[in-house]
C-alpha positions, 0 to 999 in steps of 0.5 A: 202836939203829943196829943195830935200824934196819939190821935193820928196813931189811934185813927190809923189803929182803927182805919187798919182794923176796919179794912184789914184782911184777917190772918194776913201773916206779918213777914216782919215778925220773924225773930231776928237776933239770937237774944230775942230768940233765946228769951221766948221772943220777947221783943223789949229785950232788943236794943240798937238795929235789932229793935227795928222789927220790935220796937223802934223806940229802943233803936237808941238803947244799949250799945249794939252797933250792928248785928247778923244771924241766920235761923233755920226754923223746923230743921231747914223747912224755912230760912230766915237771915236778918242783919242791921246797923246803926248809923250816925246821920246827925240830928236829935235821934238814932238812926238804924236800917236793917235787912230781912230775908225768909224763904224756903224751898221743896215745894214739889210741882207735879203733873200727868203723862196724859193731862187730858186723862184722869189720874189712874194706875197708868196715868200717875202724877209725876215731879216736873219741877221744885219751886220755892218761896221767899220774902225780902225787906229793907226796914230803916228806922229812927228813935227820938228822945221825948224826955230823959226816960221816954223814947218814940221810934218809928220804922218802915219797911218796903218788901218783895214777895214770891210765893211760888209763881205769885209776886207782890210789893208791899210797905208796913210801918211800926211805931213804938214808945219806950219808957224807963219807968225806974233805972232798972225797969223798961216798959215798951208798947209798939203798934205793928204791921199797919201795911199794904200788899199788892200781888200780880194777881191783882189782889191787895191786902192791908196787914192785920195790925198787933199792938204789943206791951212789954217790961224788962227788969235788970238786976245786979245779982252779985259781983260779976253776975247780972240778970234780966227778965222780961215778959210781953203780950201781943194781940192782934185784933183782927185774929182775936189772938193774944200771944204771950212771951217771957224770958230770962237771962243770966250773965257774967262780967259781960264775958258770957250770958245764958238765956232761956224763955217761953214762946207761947208755950214752947221753950227756948234757950240760948247763950252767947260769948264775948270773943273780943272787946265789943263782939259777941257770937252765940246761938238760940233754939226753939223747941216746938211740940210737932215740928222739928227743932229751930236754931239761930246763929249770930254775932253782935257788934258793939260800939268800942269794939276792937275790930271797930277801932 
């Protein structure tokens, strides 16, 4: 039975790679929580509902019950909001559902005083409107234990896209495996963005799929101090593109955590603080070479939180 599922995944990947349009952006690939954003974009560092956008096999890992975050990319040129919650629906696995919004404005629409004449000193373009764009996605997912150390998971997303005057509907899916190879070492694999989008212009697109392999090592440094390091690689066959991510975290007594990372050569940093039992708030920053600073703020609610009692 396990071989059957592996064959299905491989066939789906090959079909997607053959029919996909190159360079179709994966709107679900935005970082969605502050831990991932500050640790260089390593998706293996997320767990609970935050794992929906990375490796859904990790939905059942950790103690995160819900999260919410808001990101200003490039000082507000693009906005990304994300939220998710884990729900008890029964059965042997863990269920979570998330919501993602990404959009921006400031797209100038211009016109000519006399459209029948060419541009000239007396017929100059002027602004007639300002339009925007946005994507909204709803993403449920489920993780199931295969053994005591191996979980599998899948998530699907339905989304709506508006890019100025063009609109689209679509769906995408991600499958993943998480293996706790040692008590302090996790290895994860995900096959993401096997999707389809149809536009009101009549054009349809297959999402260009990607393969991600990552590892995370956790360690007790000394009394009260613990640490984690992670590394991840993402390969997009249609684009012949490989991306690398790495990050590290140091925390003290589950009170405060400080993080840093490298995301494709650019630096990230962040921290969060426990406000009350089970409730953490924090921020992450991303530095770019030729674009303004990006930052994300967010909150995480853990099981057993005082506000949930």
